[in-house]
C-alpha positions as CSV (number, residue, x, y, z in Angstrom):
1,X,-14.0,-12.5,7.4
2,X,-13.7,-8.6,7.4
3,X,-13.2,-7.5,3.8
4,X,-14.0,-3.8,4.4
5,X,-12.1,-0.7,5.3
6,X,-13.0,2.8,6.1
7,X,-16.0,4.5,7.9
8,X,-17.7,6.9,5.3
9,X,-15.4,6.4,2.3
10,X,-15.6,2.7,2.6
11,X,-14.1,0.0,0.5
12,X,-15.0,-3.6,0.2
13,X,-12.5,-5.9,-1.4
14,X,-13.4,-9.1,-3.3
15,X,-11.7,-11.8,-5.4
16,X,-8.8,-14.3,-5.1
17,X,-5.4,-14.5,-6.6
18,X,-6.4,-17.3,-9.1
19,X,-10.2,-16.6,-9.4
20,X,-11.8,-15.0,-12.4
21,X,-11.2,-11.4,-11.1
22,X,-10.3,-9.2,-8.2
23,X,-12.0,-6.0,-7.5
24,X,-13.5,-3.4,-5.1
25,X,-16.7,-1.8,-4.1
26,X,-16.4,1.9,-3.0
27,X,-19.3,3.2,-1.0
28,X,-19.7,6.8,0.4
29,X,-17.8,8.5,-2.4
30,X,-19.4,11.9,-3.0
31,X,-21.2,12.6,-6.2
32,X,-20.1,14.8,-9.1
33,X,-16.3,14.2,-8.8
34,X,-14.5,14.3,-12.2
35,X,-12.7,10.9,-12.6
36,X,-9.8,10.5,-14.9
37,X,-9.8,6.8,-15.9
38,X,-6.1,7.2,-17.2
39,X,-5.0,8.1,-13.7
40,X,-6.6,4.9,-12.3
41,X,-4.9,2.8,-14.9
42,X,-1.6,4.5,-14.3
43,X,-1.6,3.4,-10.6
44,X,-2.7,0.0,-11.6
45,X,0.2,-0.3,-14.1
46,X,2.6,0.8,-11.3
47,X,1.4,-2.0,-9.1
48,X,1.0,-4.8,-11.7
49,X,3.3,-7.8,-11.9
50,X,5.7,-8.4,-14.8
51,X,6.8,-4.8,-15.2
52,X,10.5,-5.3,-14.8
53,X,13.2,-8.0,-14.1
54,X,13.1,-7.2,-10.3
55,X,9.4,-8.1,-10.0
56,X,7.3,-11.3,-10.5
57,X,7.1,-12.5,-14.1
58,X,3.3,-13.1,-13.8
59,X,1.9,-11.3,-16.9
60,X,-1.3,-9.4,-16.0
61,X,-2.4,-6.2,-17.9
62,X,-4.6,-5.2,-14.9
63,X,-7.0,-3.4,-17.1
64,X,-10.0,-2.3,-15.0
65,X,-13.8,-2.2,-15.8
66,X,-16.2,0.0,-14.0
67,X,-19.6,-1.6,-13.4
68,X,-21.3,1.1,-11.4
69,X,-21.1,4.5,-9.7
70,X,-19.4,6.5,-12.6
71,X,-21.4,8.1,-15.4
72,X,-20.2,10.5,-18.0
73,X,-16.9,10.8,-16.4
74,X,-18.2,11.7,-12.9
75,X,-19.2,9.9,-9.8
76,X,-22.9,9.6,-9.1
77,X,-22.9,9.0,-5.4
78,X,-23.9,5.3,-5.9
79,X,-21.5,2.5,-5.0
80,X,-18.5,2.3,-7.4
81,X,-17.8,-1.2,-8.5
82,X,-14.5,-1.9,-10.2
83,X,-13.2,-5.4,-11.5
84,X,-9.8,-6.5,-12.7
85,X,-9.9,-9.7,-14.4
86,X,-7.1,-12.3,-13.8
87,X,-5.6,-13.4,-17.2
88,X,-2.4,-15.2,-16.4
89,X,-3.2,-17.5,-13.4
90,X,-1.2,-20.7,-13.3
91,X,-3.0,-22.7,-10.6
92,X,-1.0,-25.8,-11.3
93,X,2.1,-24.0,-9.9
94,X,0.5,-24.5,-6.5
95,X,-0.8,-28.1,-6.7
96,X,2.2,-29.3,-4.8
97,X,1.2,-27.4,-1.7
98,X,-2.5,-28.3,-1.6
99,X,-1.8,-30.3,1.7
100,X,1.3,-28.6,2.8
101,X,2.2,-25.5,4.8
102,X,4.8,-23.1,3.4
103,X,7.0,-21.4,5.9
104,X,5.9,-17.8,6.9
105,X,2.8,-17.9,4.7
106,X,-0.8,-17.7,5.8
107,X,-1.4,-21.4,4.8
108,X,-1.4,-22.9,8.3
109,X,-3.4,-20.1,10.1
110,X,-6.0,-19.8,7.2
111,X,-6.5,-23.6,7.2
112,X,-7.0,-23.7,11.0
113,X,-9.4,-20.7,11.0
114,X,-11.5,-21.5,8.0
115,X,-10.9,-25.3,7.3
116,X,-11.3,-24.6,3.5
117,X,-8.1,-23.1,2.1
118,X,-7.7,-21.8,-1.5
119,X,-4.0,-22.8,-1.9
120,X,-3.8,-21.4,-5.5
121,X,-1.4,-18.4,-5.0
122,X,-2.6,-17.9,-1.5
123,X,-6.2,-17.2,-2.6
124,X,-7.7,-14.5,-0.5
125,X,-4.5,-13.9,1.4
126,X,-2.6,-13.0,-1.7
127,X,-1.3,-9.5,-2.4
128,X,-3.1,-9.9,-5.7
129,X,-6.2,-8.5,-4.2
130,X,-4.5,-5.2,-3.5
131,X,-5.1,-4.3,-7.2
132,X,-8.7,-3.3,-6.1
133,X,-7.3,-1.3,-3.2
134,X,-5.0,0.7,-5.7
135,X,-8.0,1.3,-7.9
136,X,-10.0,2.7,-5.0
137,X,-7.0,4.7,-3.9
138,X,-6.8,6.3,-7.2
139,X,-10.3,7.6,-6.9
140,X,-9.6,8.7,-3.4
141,X,-6.5,10.6,-4.7
142,X,-8.6,12.4,-7.3
143,X,-11.2,13.4,-4.6
144,X,-8.6,14.8,-2.2
145,X,-6.6,16.5,-5.0
146,X,-9.5,18.9,-5.3
147,X,-8.6,20.0,-1.8
148,X,-4.9,20.4,-2.7
149,X,-4.0,17.1,-0.9
150,X,-1.5,14.6,-2.5
151,X,-0.5,11.2,-1.2
152,X,2.9,9.9,-2.6
153,X,5.4,7.4,-1.7
154,X,8.9,6.1,-2.7
155,X,11.4,3.3,-1.9
156,X,13.8,4.4,0.7
157,X,15.5,1.2,1.7
158,X,16.3,-2.3,0.4
159,X,17.9,-4.7,2.8
160,X,20.7,-2.7,4.5
161,X,20.9,0.0,1.7
162,X,19.0,3.2,2.5
163,X,18.6,6.8,1.6
164,X,18.1,9.3,4.6
165,X,16.9,12.3,2.8
166,X,13.1,13.0,3.2
167,X,11.7,14.0,-0.3
168,X,8.7,16.3,-0.4
169,X,5.7,15.5,-2.7
170,X,6.7,18.4,-4.9
171,X,10.1,16.9,-5.4
172,X,8.7,13.6,-6.5
173,X,7.6,12.8,-10.0
174,X,4.6,10.9,-11.0
175,X,6.6,9.3,-13.7
176,X,9.3,7.1,-12.1
177,X,12.8,7.4,-13.3
178,X,13.8,3.8,-12.3
179,X,12.0,0.6,-11.9
180,X,12.6,0.6,-8.1
181,X,10.8,4.0,-7.5
182,X,13.7,5.3,-5.5
183,X,14.3,9.1,-6.1
184,X,18.0,8.8,-5.5
185,X,19.4,7.5,-8.8
186,X,22.8,6.4,-7.4
187,X,21.3,4.6,-4.4
188,X,18.6,3.0,-6.6
189,X,21.3,1.4,-8.9
190,X,22.9,-0.2,-5.9
191,X,19.5,-1.5,-4.5
192,X,18.6,-2.9,-7.9
193,X,21.9,-4.7,-8.1
194,X,21.2,-6.2,-4.7
195,X,17.8,-7.4,-5.6
196,X,19.2,-9.0,-8.7
197,X,21.9,-10.7,-6.7
198,X,19.4,-12.0,-4.2
199,X,17.1,-13.2,-6.9
200,X,19.9,-15.1,-8.7
201,X,20.6,-16.8,-5.4
202,X,16.9,-18.0,-5.3
203,X,16.3,-15.8,-2.2
204,X,14.3,-12.7,-1.3
205,X,14.9,-9.5,0.5
206,X,12.8,-6.8,2.3
207,X,12.7,-3.1,2.3
208,X,11.1,0.2,3.4
209,X,8.6,2.4,1.5
210,X,8.3,6.1,2.8
211,X,5.0,7.8,2.3
212,X,4.3,11.5,2.3
213,X,0.9,13.3,2.4
214,X,1.0,17.0,1.7
215,X,-1.6,19.8,1.7
216,X,-3.5,18.2,4.7
217,X,-5.5,20.9,6.5
218,X,-5.4,21.3,10.2
219,X,-8.0,19.2,12.1
220,X,-8.3,15.7,10.5
221,X,-8.3,12.9,13.1
222,X,-9.6,12.5,16.6
223,X,-7.8,12.7,20.0
224,X,-8.7,9.3,21.4
225,X,-9.6,6.0,19.7
226,X,-9.6,7.4,16.0
227,X,-6.2,9.2,15.9
228,X,-5.1,9.9,12.4
229,X,-1.8,8.2,12.8
230,X,-3.5,5.1,14.3
231,X,-5.7,4.8,11.2
232,X,-2.7,5.3,8.9
233,X,-0.9,2.6,10.8
234,X,-3.9,0.2,10.5
235,X,-4.1,0.9,6.8
236,X,-0.4,0.2,6.2
237,X,-0.3,-2.9,8.5
238,X,-3.1,-4.4,6.5
239,X,-0.9,-4.5,3.4
240,X,0.6,-7.9,2.8
241,X,4.2,-8.4,4.0
242,X,4.2,-5.3,6.2
243,X,6.0,-5.8,9.5
244,X,6.4,-2.3,10.8
245,X,5.0,1.3,10.6
246,X,6.4,4.5,12.1
247,X,5.5,8.2,11.5
248,X,7.4,11.4,12.2
249,X,10.6,10.8,14.0
250,X,9.4,7.2,14.8
251,X,11.8,5.0,16.7
252,X,14.8,7.4,16.1
253,X,12.9,10.0,18.2
254,X,13.8,8.1,21.4
255,X,17.5,9.2,20.8
256,X,16.6,12.9,21.1
257,X,15.7,15.0,24.2
258,X,12.5,16.8,24.6
259,X,14.3,20.1,24.0
260,X,15.6,18.8,20.7
261,X,12.4,16.9,19.6
262,X,9.7,19.6,20.3
263,X,8.4,21.3,17.2
264,X,8.5,25.0,17.9
265,X,5.7,27.3,16.4
266,X,6.4,30.3,14.3
267,X,4.2,32.7,12.4
268,X,4.9,32.8,8.7
269,X,3.3,34.4,5.7
270,X,1.4,31.1,5.3
271,X,0.2,31.2,8.8
272,X,1.1,29.3,12.0
273,X,3.6,26.6,11.2
274,X,6.4,24.6,13.1
275,X,10.0,25.1,12.6
276,X,10.7,21.4,12.6
277,X,8.3,18.4,11.9
278,X,9.4,15.5,14.2
279,X,5.6,15.1,14.8
280,X,5.2,14.0,11.3
281,X,2.3,16.3,10.6
282,X,0.2,14.9,13.4
283,X,-0.1,16.1,17.0
284,X,-2.5,14.7,19.6
285,X,-3.9,12.4,16.8
286,X,-5.0,15.4,14.8
287,X,-3.3,16.7,11.6
288,X,-1.5,20.1,12.2
289,X,-1.1,21.2,8.6
290,X,2.4,20.1,8.1
291,X,3.5,17.2,5.6
292,X,2.5,13.9,7.2
293,X,5.4,11.3,6.6
294,X,5.8,7.7,7.6
295,X,7.8,4.6,6.9
296,X,6.4,1.2,6.1
297,X,8.7,-1.9,6.5
298,X,8.2,-4.9,4.2
299,X,9.5,-8.3,5.1
300,X,11.4,-10.5,2.5
301,X,8.9,-12.4,0.4
302,X,8.2,-15.8,2.1
303,X,8.3,-17.9,-1.0
304,X,12.0,-18.6,-2.0
305,X,13.3,-20.7,-4.8
306,X,15.3,-23.1,-2.5
307,X,14.2,-26.1,-0.6
308,X,12.8,-25.6,3.0
309,X,11.8,-28.0,5.7
310,X,8.2,-27.9,6.6
311,X,5.1,-30.1,7.5
312,X,2.0,-31.2,5.8
313,X,-1.5,-30.8,7.3
314,X,-1.1,-34.1,9.2
315,X,2.1,-32.9,10.8
316,X,4.5,-35.1,8.8
317,X,7.9,-33.5,8.0
318,X,8.3,-32.7,4.2
319,X,10.4,-30.6,2.0
320,X,8.9,-27.5,0.3
321,X,10.2,-26.7,-3.1
322,X,9.8,-23.1,-4.3
323,X,7.7,-22.8,-7.5
324,X,5.6,-20.2,-9.3
325,X,6.4,-16.6,-10.0
326,X,7.1,-14.3,-7.1
327,X,8.7,-11.0,-6.4
328,X,12.4,-11.1,-5.0
329,X,11.5,-7.9,-3.3
330,X,8.0,-6.4,-3.0
331,X,8.8,-2.7,-2.4
332,X,8.8,-1.5,-6.1
333,X,5.2,-2.7,-6.5
334,X,4.2,-1.7,-2.9
335,X,4.8,2.0,-3.5
336,X,1.3,2.6,-5.2
337,X,-0.4,0.5,-2.6
338,X,1.0,2.7,0.2
339,X,0.0,5.8,-1.7
340,X,-3.5,4.3,-2.2
341,X,-4.0,3.4,1.5
342,X,-2.9,6.8,2.7
343,X,-5.3,8.5,0.3
344,X,-8.2,6.3,1.5
345,X,-7.5,7.2,5.1
346,X,-7.4,11.0,4.3
347,X,-10.5,10.8,2.1
348,X,-12.4,9.0,5.0
349,X,-11.3,11.7,7.6
350,X,-12.1,14.6,5.2
351,X,-15.7,13.2,4.9
352,X,-16.0,12.7,8.7
353,X,-15.2,16.4,9.0
354,X,-17.5,17.7,6.3
355,X,-20.6,17.2,4.4
356,X,-20.7,14.2,1.9
357,X,-21.1,16.7,-1.0
358,X,-17.7,17.5,-2.1
359,X,-18.8,21.0,-3.3
360,X,-19.2,22.1,0.4
361,X,-15.7,20.9,1.5
């Protein structure tokens, strides 16, 4: 089982949904980086369950504890170990699926591959483990911030309701103005109403999170098998419930001709730039200095509160009854995960390009 991500700035995730704790080990983080613990907690609070009526009711404070790698408020260069204890696990909510396969969950594939499946909340396949990723991403954010780089995200679509405007990181606030984390207040109200309607019906709905990374210098990424956009895609597609990734003009770009789609260069006071940014800040797999932007599609949560036909591990037909506490739509809590994974990719590429001592970057 591969539980690690990254090459130089590397994270290893551990824990299960209903185990004692989840967490992360970060290896390769440069020494002497000032770490603001409040910023780590802020991102964990944005991801944690039970924060609004449109998220799961599981009540986890998600307070973190640093076991190693940070001393006197700075990184030491040693592996950073962070744990987040599980306080509100209700394993009995899942006893009814111990020998049953839920539709569109990892139950069947996990059982076939490993034979020993932790059915309590999905175990290792649960989105609960992303708490550790967010903590690691918060540290990556603080590292790249010293270079003027920011990784942010927001909800841009729920079901068939969407906003088309692309917001820059400078236009987005750290403190969200609504529980959906959508910068368009009018659109957010409609999306929230839709989620509540779906939840009342015992169903779930999907959505899209748009990510933006600003301040990226020219030259991150490689032109063949380690393209910057390929690694961003890998990072996002590893997030639970993600079904699609596109960057720049994405699939809409096929509607344009080359004469419309090409990003023409111009010389400005800030240096060489492009008049448009259909490339999404990446050309030939390498950052070009413009904002990197991308969209991540999340499917409807597989657990619904209505009966569904399925089978048990013997192949006998059964009826699965939805139980437990689940999100009717994952995108509000997915925003900090998308931000974190984007920051982890950029931090890794920064270190690939430079010395591992941050002062020389």
